[in-house]
N, C-alpha and C positions, 0 to 999 in steps of 0.2 A: 163093386168093391173098388176102392181107390187104388191107383197104380203104386207100386213100390218105387223107392228112390232109384233103384237100378233100372227098372222098366222105363221110368221117365227119362233117365239119362241115355238109354239106348235109342228112344224115339228122338231125343234132341240130336244125337249123333247122326241119325239117319237124315233128319231134315237139314242139318247144317252142312254135312259133307257130301250128301247126295250118293251115299254108298249103296243104298237100296232104292231104286227109282219106282216106288209104288205110286200109283195114281198120278202119273205125270200128265202134263198138258197134252202131249201128243198122243198118248194112248192110255187107256185105263188098265193096261196089263199089269200083272203082278211081277215080281222079280223074275228076271230072265234066267238067272243062274242060281240054283239053290245053294250051291257051295259058296257062291259069292255072298249070299245073305248070311250064311253061317259065319263066314269070315267077318262080315260087318258087325254081327252080333257080338263077336269076341271083342272087336274094337270098342263097342259101346260099353261092354262090361268093364274093360280097362279104363275107359273114360269115367265111368261111374265110380270106380275105386279111387281114381285120382281125385275126383271131386270130393269124395268122402275124406280123403287125406287132407285136401286143402281146407275143408271146413274145420276138421279137428285141429289142424295147425293154427288156424285163425283163432279158434276158441282158446287154445293153449297160449298163444301170444297175448291175447287180451287178458287172460287170467294173470299172466306174468306181469303185464303192465299195471293191473290193479294192485297186485302184491307190491310192486315197486312203488306205486303211489302211496300205499299205506305205510311203507317203510319210510318214505320221505315225510309224510304227514306226522309220524310219530318218531322221527329219527332221534330226537333228544332223549326219549325214553330208553334208548339202548345204553345210555350213560347211567351207571348205578346210582351215583349221588343224586342226579336229577330225578331218577325214577323214585327214589325214596322221598325226595322233596315233594314230588307231584302227588304221591299217596297221602302224605301228611297234610299238604295244603288242601286237598280235596275234602278232608274231614274238617279242617280248621275253618275254611271259608264258609261252609254251611253253618258252623257254630257262630261265626262272626255275624252273619246276617240274622241268625236267630237272636243274638244279643241286641241287634239294632231294633228289631220288632219288639222284643221284651222291654227294652228301656223306654220306648215311646209309650207302650201300654201301662207300664208301671207308673209313669207320671200321670196318666189319665186316671188310674185307679186311686192314686194318692190325692190328686187335686181336682180332677174333672175339668181342668182349665186348659184351653188351647194356648193361651198366652204363656202359661208355665211350660207347656210342652215346647213351644218355640224357644223359650229361654234356655232350657236344658239342652236343646239341639244346638243353639248358638254357642253354649259353653264348650261343646265338643270341638268346635272349629275355630274358636278365638285363637288358640295357640297357632293354628295354621296361618291365620291372618297376620299375626305379628312375628312369628318365629319361622314360618314356612320357608322363606328364602335361605335361611341359615341351616336348615335341616340337612340338606345334601352336602353342604360344605363341611359340617361337623362329621358326618358319617364317613366322608372320604378320608378323614384323618385317622380312622381306626380300622382294624380287620373286620371285614363284613360278616364273617361267620360268627365271631364273638358278639358283635353288635346285634345281629339278628337273634341269636340265641337268648341274650339277656332281655331284649325287648319283648320277645315272645313269653319268656318266663314272667316278666312283670305284668303283662296283660293277663296271663293265666291267674296270677295271684289276685289281681283286681277283680276279675270275674268271679273267682272263688269267694272272695270276701263279700261281694254283693249278694251272691247266692245264699251265703250263711246268714247275712242280715235279713234277707227276705224270708227265708224259711224259719228264722227265729222270731219273726214278726217284730223286728226292732227298727225297721227302715223308717227314716224321716227324710223330708224333702231336702234338707241341707246336705245329707249324705249323698243323695243322688247328684246334687250340684258338684260336690267334690269329686265324685267318681267320674262324671262326664268330663270335667276339666283335666284331671290327671290322665284319663284315657286319651284325650286329645293331644296332650303333650307327648306321650309315649308313641302314639301313632305317627307323629311327624318323623321320628327317627326310624321307626319300624318300617314304614313304607319305603323310605330311601334305602335302607339297608337291604330290604327284600329285593328291590329291583336291581340293585348293584350286585347282589349275591348270585343272581342268575348267571352272570358272566363268569364268575369264578367257578361255577359248577360245570358249565358246558363249553366254554371257550367261544371264540368269535365265529367259528364255522357252524355252530348249532344254535347260536344265540337267537336269531329270528324265529326259528322253530319253537324254541323254549318259551319265548315271550308270547307267541301266538297261542300255544297250548295253555299257558298260565292265564292269559286273558279269557280264553273260552271257559276255563275252569272257574274263574271268578264269576262270570255270568251265570254258569250252572249253579254255583253256590247261591247266588241271588235268587234263583228260581226255586231251589230246594229248601233253603234255610227258613224263609218266612212261612212256608206252608207247614213245616214241622213245628215251628214256634207257635202258630195259631192253634194247632192240635194240643200241644203240650200245655199251653196256658189254660185251656178249657179243662183238660184232663187232670193235670197234677199241679199246675200253678206256675207263676212266672219264675220263681226261684229255680226251678229245674232247667229253664232255658239258660240262665246264667251258669248253672252247674255244668250243663252240657258244653257250653262255650268254653269254660275253664278246662274241661277234659279234652276238648278238641285242640287247645293249645299244647296240651301235654303230648298229643300225637305228633305234633311238629317237633317238640323237644326230643322225643324218642328217636325220630328218624334222623335228626341232626346229630345225635350222639352216635348213630350207626354209620355215619358217613366216613369215608376214607379221606383224611386230611391231605394225604400225599397226592391225591388225584385232582386237587384244586388247581386252577390256573392262577399263577402268581399275578397279583396286581399290587403295585406300589402305592402307598398312601400319598395323597396330594399334599404338597407343602402349603403352609399358611401364607397367603399373599394378601396384603392389605388392599382395600379398594375394589375387590372383585364385585361385590353387590352393587356399588354405586356405578361401576362401569356397565354392568348389565342394565341398570335403570336408564342410564344415558343412552345406551344403544337402542333400547325399546322406544324411548321417546323420539329418537331421531329416525325411526323406521315407521312411516305412516301406516302401512298395512298391518304390521304386528301390533302397533299401538291401538288402532281402531278395532281390530278383531278381539284383542284382550278386553277392551272396554265394553264391547258388545256382549261378549261371553260373560263378563262379570254381572251384567244385568240379568241374563238368563240363569246364571249360577245363583244369584241372590234370591230370585223370586220364583222361577219355574222349577228348579230342582229341589224344592222343599217338600218332597213327598213324605219324608219321615214325619212331618208335621201335618200335612193336609190329608193323607190317606187314613191315619187312625181316626181323625175327626169325621171323615166321611163314613167310615164303617160304624162309628158309635152314634153319630147324630142322625144321619140320613137313613141308613139301612138297618140300624139296630142289629148288626151282625157280629158285634163283639170282636175279640181277637182273631177268630178264624176268618172273618171277613177281611180284616186288615191284612192278615197273612196272605190271603188269596189275591188281594189287589196288588200287594207288593210282589208276590210270586209271578203274577201275570206279566207285570212289567219286566221282571227278570227273563221270562221266556221270550218276550218280544225283543229284549236286548240281545239274547243269544242269536235269534234269527237276523236281527239288524246287524249284528257284528259279522256274521257270515257274509251278508250282502256287502257290507262295507269293506271287508277283507278282499273282495274281488274287484274293488275299484282301483284302477291303475292310472286314472287321470282325474284331475279336479279342476273346477273353475269357480270363480267367486259366486256366480249366479246359482250354483248347486247349493251352496250354504244358505243363500237367501231363501230358496225354495223350501229347503228342509226346515228352516226356522219357521216359516209360515205353516207348514204341515205339522210340525211339532206343537206349535201353539194351538192350532185348530183341533188337534187330537186331544190336547189337555182340556180345552174348553168343552169338547164333546163329552169327555169322561165326567166332567163336573155336572153335566146336564142329564146324564142317564137316569131313567126312572127306576131302575132295578139294579140289584147287586150284580146279577149275571151280565147284564149289558155293560155295566161299568167295568167288570173284569175284562170283557172283550175289548172295550176301549183302551184299557191299560196295556193290553198286548200291542196295540197300535202305537201307544205313547212310548213304550219301550223300544219299538223298532225305530221310530223317528228320533228319539233322544240320543241313541248311540251314534246315529248318522250325523247329527248336528255336532256332537263333540268330536267325532273322528274327522269330519271335514274341516272344522275350525283349527284343530290341532295340526292337521296336515298342511293347511295353507300357511300357518305360522312357521312351521319348520322348513317349508320350501323357500321361504323368504328370509330365513335366518342363517347367519354365518355359522359354520360348523363349530368354531371355537367358543361361540356364545350360546350354543344350544342348551347346555345344562342350566345356565342361569335363567334363560328365557323360559324353559319348561318349569323351573321352580316358581316363576311368577304366574305361569299358566295355572298351577295348582292353587295359588293364592286367589286368582280370579274365579276359578270354578268352585273351590271348596272354602277358601278363606272369606268369600263374600257371604257365606251362610249366616254368620252372626248378624248381618244387616237384615237379611230377608226373613229368617226364621221367626223372630219375634213379631214381625208385621203380619206374616201369614197366620201365625197362631192367634194373634189378637183379632184379626178379621174373621177367622174361623170360629172363634168363641163368641164374639159379640154381634157379628153380622150373619154368619152362617157358614157351615162347612163347604157348601158348594162355592161360595164366594172365595173362600180360602184357597181352594184348588183352582178355581176359574181365573183369579187374578194372575196366577202363574202363566196360564195360557195366553192371556191378554198381553202380558209382559213379553212373551216370546214373539207374538204377532207384531207388536210395536217395535221390537228390536229388529225384526225382519224388514219392517218399513224403513227404519233408520239405515239399515244396512244397504238398501237400494241406493241411497245417495252416497253412503260412505265407501262402499266396496265396488260398485258396478261401473265406476268411471274408468276402471282398468280391469276389464273382465277377460282374463287370460285362461286358456285351457292348458294345464301343465301336466306332464307325466310325473308320476310319483316314484322316485328311486327307492331301492330296497332299504337304504339307511333310514329314510323318512318313514316308510311303512313300519319299520322296527320301532322307532321312537313313538309313533302313534299308538301302536299296540301296547307298548310298555306303559303308556300313560293311563291305561284303563285297568291295569293289574291291581 
């Protein structure tokens, strides 16, 4: 029978302190004095009791540390207004990604054309290309709460109208064009208002935590929404995806109405100053690192991040998996992004060669996904794609901000959005055309090749001055904010 903890402690005490000299080197005699042994046993019991107390204290301290860590991780949720926002956004983001999947599949159902799918995707982001830099400037002149409320209400109305048209079997392609374009215009102001509204809810001391939680929530929505959309499209139809998306916006409107306005942190509207955008453009052009990084990322944004076009074509043409296959591919990328985001969040130092390496890995993973012989293997590959994609954007974003003057950061980040999102109207029609007339594998594969070639260009453009830099908290904050 194994020894008890107290018996082991008594033996340990005897060996350590020599209180009972059994089996000594000089003689094999037992304890010389029985009373001495009894006394020593008492010491052993006391030692064992003390050891038990030490272990229980250690466990208690560790539990308290874990509780304190969880409190820090979710500290923003202690704020009532943000807690309401977090709940509403959790529902709304899943609906938003359902709408993304549903819109792409609707175009394929209406036309069966990859080129048309690319054109509709381009229409969503043309407003960002031409109006993106002004979005934040305009939002800063109005109260963020009201701006966010009305943009969410408008998006809800658009999704509801589209669901009614689809369920009534009245949808025509030109209606989808109009929907995509208006949706893109509203999203310019909605994105800027949502990011700025976080500060008004939580204040400066909890802002980084709120941004981190919101970024994680967005990635989770990207993983959940497409999966649900694929099931709904097969089960009840595309129209119900848009209906659910409209209802998800109503959840945000409901929690906004429940917020306590008096708890908001006051932020004064920015005055209108002429020449702000031109000043930002001149600043970027005069800064070699920022200029080169933005140009490199615009190539990846234009051709590699066209998954809204390439993945539905892969599911339809290659795997004959329909909407569920498309949803599964998109969801897998979302799961990979969640894991990649956690890895990226733990990075506190960056160097230029890190970005180059991840560009190559991102491109290689996309090429691998395009070559997979089965849907299951392609889903696995998209997990890896999601992991590397979030690291490429995070590294590039962080490098730009580390080299950017604080007073220029807002304008530089507006142009970052143009490079990453506004370049979509250039690449989406090309990827769609290639996917339709050459093959879906080529449509996805050229994105991977583009990332690999960009990495090769980056070797010459970025590695002449390869510095390892620490990432301050302010830059971590803005990097996380950019993916909300």
